[in-house]
C-alpha positions in Angstrom: 60.5 -37.5 18.7 61.1 -39.3 15.7 59.1 -42.6 17.4 56.5 -41.2 18.8 55.1 -39.6 15.3 55.7 -42.8 14.0 53.8 -44.4 16.2 50.4 -42.6 15.3 51.5 -42.5 11.5 52.5 -46.5 11.3 49.2 -47.2 10.9 47.9 -44.2 8.1 49.5 -46.6 5.5 47.2 -49.7 5.7 44.5 -49.0 4.1 42.5 -50.5 6.6 44.1 -48.7 9.8 42.5 -45.4 7.0 39.2 -47.5 7.0 39.0 -48.0 10.6 40.3 -44.5 11.5 37.9 -42.2 9.4 34.4 -45.1 11.1 35.7 -44.1 14.7 35.6 -40.1 13.6 31.7 -40.7 11.6 30.2 -42.6 15.2 32.1 -41.1 17.8 31.0 -37.7 16.1 26.7 -39.4 15.4 27.2 -41.2 19.2 28.5 -38.2 20.5 25.4 -35.8 20.0 22.4 -38.8 20.3 24.0 -39.4 24.0 24.1 -36.0 24.9 19.9 -36.3 24.4 19.7 -39.8 25.5 21.8 -38.8 29.4 19.2 -35.7 28.8 16.0 -37.9 28.1 16.9 -40.9 30.6 16.7 -43.2 28.3 20.5 -45.2 28.7 17.9 -47.9 28.9 16.4 -47.4 25.7 18.9 -47.6 24.1 20.5 -50.9 25.3 16.7 -52.4 24.2 17.4 -50.8 20.8 20.9 -51.8 20.4 20.1 -55.2 21.4 16.3 -55.8 19.6 18.5 -55.4 15.9 19.6 -58.8 16.2 16.0 -60.9 14.6 16.1 -58.0 12.1 19.7 -58.4 10.8 19.1 -62.3 10.1 16.3 -61.7 8.7 17.6 -58.8 5.9 19.9 -61.9 5.3 17.2 -64.0 4.2 15.6 -61.5 2.6 18.3 -60.5 0.6 18.0 -56.9 1.9 20.7 -54.8 3.3 21.9 -55.5 6.3 21.3 -52.0 8.4 17.5 -51.7 6.7 16.9 -55.0 8.8 18.3 -53.8 11.7 16.4 -50.0 11.2 13.1 -52.4 10.8 13.6 -54.2 13.9 15.1 -51.2 16.2 12.7 -49.5 15.5 9.6 -52.0 16.2 11.7 -53.0 19.4 10.7 -48.8 20.5 7.2 -48.3 19.4 6.8 -52.5 20.9 7.4 -50.6 23.8 5.4 -47.3 23.8 2.9 -49.3 23.2 3.1 -51.6 26.5 3.8 -48.7 28.4 0.9 -46.7 27.4 -1.8 -50.4 27.5 -0.6 -52.3 30.6 0.1 -51.5 34.4 3.9 -52.7 34.5 6.3 -50.1 34.2 8.6 -49.0 31.2 12.4 -50.7 31.8 9.9 -53.7 33.3 8.7 -53.8 29.5 11.5 -52.4 27.9 13.3 -55.4 29.3 11.4 -57.7 28.2 10.8 -56.9 24.9 14.2 -56.2 23.9 15.4 -59.9 25.7 13.6 -61.5 23.5 14.3 -60.0 20.9 17.8 -60.5 21.7 17.1 -64.1 22.2 15.0 -64.2 19.4 18.3 -63.0 17.3 20.1 -65.6 18.2 18.2 -68.4 17.6 18.0 -66.7 14.1 21.8 -66.6 13.8 22.9 -69.8 14.6 19.6 -71.7 12.7 20.7 -69.7 9.5 24.0 -69.8 7.2 24.8 -66.6 7.0 28.3 -64.7 6.8 28.5 -62.8 9.8 30.1 -63.6 11.9 28.2 -64.0 15.5 31.0 -62.0 17.0 31.0 -59.2 15.2 27.8 -58.4 15.7 28.0 -58.7 19.2 31.7 -56.7 19.8 32.1 -54.9 15.8 34.7 -55.3 13.9 35.5 -52.0 12.2 39.2 -53.3 11.3 36.9 -55.3 8.7 35.3 -52.5 7.5 34.3 -51.9 3.8 34.4 -48.7 1.5 30.6 -49.6 1.3 30.4 -49.6 5.4 32.3 -46.1 5.0 30.0 -45.1 2.9 26.7 -46.5 4.2 27.6 -44.7 7.6 28.7 -42.4 7.2 25.7 -40.9 5.2 23.2 -42.3 8.3 25.8 -40.7 11.0 25.5 -37.2 8.8 21.2 -37.1 8.5 21.2 -37.8 12.3 24.5 -35.2 13.1 22.4 -32.8 11.2 18.8 -33.3 12.4 19.6 -33.0 15.0 21.9 -29.7 15.2 19.6 -28.1 13.7 16.8 -29.6 16.0 18.4 -29.4 19.6 17.3 -26.4 20.6 13.7 -28.2 21.0 15.1 -31.9 21.5 16.9 -30.4 24.1 13.6 -28.8 25.7 11.8 -31.7 25.0 14.1 -34.2 27.1 14.4 -31.8 28.9 11.0 -30.9 30.3 8.5 -32.6 27.7 5.5 -30.7 30.2 6.7 -27.3 29.3 7.0 -28.7 25.3 4.0 -28.8 25.1 2.6 -25.8 27.0 4.9 -23.6 24.4 3.6 -25.5 21.8 6.6 -28.0 20.7 4.3 -30.9 19.1 5.6 -33.8 21.7 4.3 -36.3 19.9 6.7 -36.1 16.9 10.1 -35.4 18.8 9.2 -38.1 20.4 9.3 -40.2 17.4 11.8 -38.0 16.4 13.6 -38.9 18.6 13.5 -43.3 19.2 13.8 -42.9 14.3 17.1 -41.1 15.6 18.2 -44.0 17.7 17.8 -46.7 15.8 19.3 -44.7 12.7 22.4 -43.5 14.9 23.0 -47.5 16.1 22.6 -48.6 12.9 25.8 -46.0 11.6 27.7 -48.1 14.8 26.7 -51.1 14.2 29.6 -52.4 12.3 32.0 -50.6 14.1 30.8 -50.6 17.7 28.7 -54.1 17.5 25.2 -54.3 19.6 26.8 -54.6 23.2 29.7 -52.0 23.0 27.7 -49.5 20.4 25.0 -49.3 23.8 28.0 -47.6 25.6 29.1 -45.2 22.6 26.0 -43.4 23.5 25.9 -43.1 26.8 29.5 -42.1 28.0 30.2 -39.3 26.4 26.7 -37.5 27.1 27.6 -38.6 31.0 31.4 -37.0 30.6 30.0 -34.0 29.4 27.1 -33.4 31.1 29.6 -33.7 34.7 32.0 -30.7 32.9 29.5 -28.6 31.2 27.4 -26.2 32.4 25.0 -25.4 29.5 24.0 -28.1 26.9 26.1 -26.6 24.0 28.8 -26.9 25.8 27.4 -30.6 27.0 28.1 -31.2 22.7 31.0 -30.4 22.2 32.7 -31.7 25.4 30.9 -35.4 24.9 32.3 -34.7 21.4 36.0 -34.2 21.8 35.2 -36.9 24.1 34.2 -39.1 21.7 36.7 -38.4 19.0 39.5 -38.9 21.7 38.3 -42.4 22.7 37.6 -43.7 18.8 40.7 -42.7 17.7 43.3 -43.5 20.4 41.1 -46.9 20.8 41.4 -47.9 17.2 45.3 -46.8 17.2 46.5 -48.5 20.4 44.7 -51.9 19.4 46.7 -51.8 16.2 50.3 -51.5 19.0 48.9 -53.5 21.2 46.9 -56.4 19.0 44.0 -56.0 20.8 40.0 -55.8 20.1 39.5 -51.9 18.8 35.9 -51.8 20.3 36.5 -52.3 23.6 39.2 -50.4 24.3 37.5 -47.9 23.2 34.2 -48.1 25.9 36.9 -48.3 28.2 38.7 -45.5 27.5 36.1 -44.4 27.4 35.6 -45.6 30.8 38.0 -43.5 32.0 37.8 -40.4 31.0 34.1 -40.2 32.6 35.6 -41.8 35.9 38.7 -38.5 35.6 35.3 -36.4 35.0 33.6 -37.8 38.3 36.8 -37.4 39.8 37.3 -34.3 37.9 34.0 -32.8 40.3 33.9 -34.7 43.3 37.9 -33.0 44.4 36.0 -29.6 42.5 32.9 -29.8 45.3 34.8 -30.6 47.6 37.3 -27.6 47.5 34.2 -25.2 47.0 32.6 -26.6 50.2 35.9 -26.7 52.1 37.0 -22.4 50.9 33.2 -21.9 52.2 33.1 -22.6 55.0 
């Protein structure tokens, strides 16, 4: 029992692990909430696009001497708006437009990062560095995440209806266009809040997996939110602690745990469906 207790308490003796665990809770909360809307709306590729598109914003923000979060937010929002504009003003389908915009911006970001001498390590940008989180990073991410979480929870019914059936939402008088762009802004902000911890590539998984798990197991949206939050908190906290003991990369391990939980949920629902079919037969 003592060894088991030490397994969980030993990481807390280090200040960098305390910050990492707190950051895990922050990003787990905001990403799990947004992932539910993302899964309902079918915007998984949009999350992928925006997360990759923030890279040139990071590089240009460093050159301009402004906070990296501001540059990332502007670049991510530009990607989302550019995708919407090109979709409405060309014959190219949305998935192709997103692929072109985010791959182009991501490539531009790689060129800028490699040509501009910055103190931002490329691997940390791509895969995150949750163990290197500073107090300032923690406060910055916490403020952004809290703002996003509060807005999404307060407006969850309107956002849920828009994501599930935008035509019906417009019919009953909801401001569909405002909800659309509001969701895009929240997506960009959520990605910015988790960027330093999870990185450009892995933040996509944290924005999709919790909502997908909740979607498989829940019968109502509130239950979906609760399951997504629980799965995200478990994977982020356990992944951070396990990465300390096994000396592995933290963010990838968190994503591996989330993928494992998704497979368990998928297996559980499949077995449940098979059992009910056998009973009815």
